[in-house]
C-alpha positions, 0 to 999 in steps of 0.5 A: 500500499502506498502512503499519502504525502502526509503519512510519509511526513509523519513517518519521517518526522517520527525518525527525526524528532529527538527522543527526549520529547516523549510520545509523539502522536500524529494524525495524517489526512489527505491534506495535512498532518497534525502532531502533538504530544501526550494523550490520544486526543490532539492538543489545543496546542499542536504542530501542523503541516497542511495544504491551504488555499492560495487566498491565504498566501499572497505569492500563491496561485493554486495552493500553499503549504503551511508548516508550524505551531497552531494554538486553537483554544476556544477563547481568544485570550488563552491563544493570545497568552500562549503566543505572548509567551512564545514572543517573549522568547522570540529571539531564540526561535526567531534565530533558529527558525528564520524570518519565514516563521510568522506569529500571528492570527490563524490562516483561513478564517479563524481570527481567535486562533493563533500560529507561528508558521510559514507558508510555501507557495505552490509546492509540487505535491508530486515531488518525491523529496517533498515529504522529507523537506516538510518533516525536516522543517516540522522538526525544526519547529517542534525542537525549537518551540516545544521547550518554550511551550512546555516552560509555560 
């Protein structure tokens, strides 16, 4: 059976993440991967790699990929608190992740959710190396942001 793109990302990610982070949970679907640590239910603070519409990314014509951390609590104030904590430690993660990592409102219509993520405009979803590229970049986000997130 052939794995889908985001199934492949999840498998590669499991091999790339340092062991000290604990049990990683991955939920792949056709157009995305959700990654979290802990219980069986996805955490409100989690990592994602997902296909998003071109309308969310100025340089995209057809589609885009978003890779990074999502904060999806029901109350906007909770999401802002998490983002503020990450922004306070921003020098470290900004250096490690680069200018591509943008903090701010969720892409795609949920103004109350927050993110630290980047977008890739119009990637070739059929590229055989894409799954590994996504997994490497998602690993960067997890290894840099997870210690800050856990310190809160």
